[in-house]
N, C-alpha and C positions, 0 to 999 in steps of 0.2 A: 904530762902531757894529758891537758884535758878534752876527751874526746867529743862532748859536748858542746864544749867551745870552737872546734874544729868543725863541726857539722854546721854550728849556726855560723862560721864565717862561710862556709858554703852555701849556706840560704840566702845571706847577703851576697855575696857574689851571684847567686840565680836571677837575686830580684833586681840588680844593678842590669843584667842584661836584660830581665824584663820591660825595664824601666828604658836602658836604649829602644829597643823593640818598639816602645811605646811612643819613641820621643822624646818622653821626659828628661830632658839634659838635669835638671836639679836633682830629681830622685835617684840618679844614675850615679851620680855625685855621692851621694850621701852614702847609697846602700856599697858603693866601691871601698868606701873609707872606711866602713863598717867592716866588710870583708877584711881590709887590710890589718885593721885593730885586734880582731879577733883572732886569725891567722896565725898557728903557733907553729906553723912547718914550714913555712916562707913560699906555700903555693900560691900565693896571690903576692907575689914580690912586687911585679910588674903589671898586674892586672889593674889597680886603683889607676894609674898614670896614665894606662891606654885608656880607661873607662873617661876620665878626664880630656882627654884628645877627644875621642869621639864624643864626647858630650857636648864640645867644641864645636867638632863639624856639624852637630844636629842644628845647634843654633846659628851656626855660620850658613852652612850648605842645605842644612834640610833633610842629610842622611847621613852616613859614615860610610868614608870612601873604602873603598877595598882593601887597600893597604892598611889601613887601620882595624879593618874587620878581620883579616889574615893574622895578623899581630895579638890579636886577643885571641884567635882561634888558638895560636901556638902557644901562649901564655899560660893557656890552660889545658893542654896537652900533656899526658894524655888522659886526662879527668873527664868525669862526666859531662862538664860544659863546655865542652871543645866541641861536639856535635851541634848542642844548642847555640852556638854561633851562627855557624851555618843556617841551621835553620829558621831562628829568628830572625837574622839580620842578614842574611844570603838573599 
């Protein structure tokens, strides 16, 4: 395993969440795809799909619905970004 590559995956996942919080659906999708591509441990296995769902909600509803926010949080638990979901999207 390449630790540097996994750290870049974490950084990309954080960028995806920040983009969602900023309402930037396109940027969030790109960053989540990058996180999934760099992920060597399966940490972000469901994350990219959930970000795509959240991005669609932002585009159609103007916000991420609670069920999606909770699923995003759970997909990142117990990692360092689980709390960020609540802070940035809660």
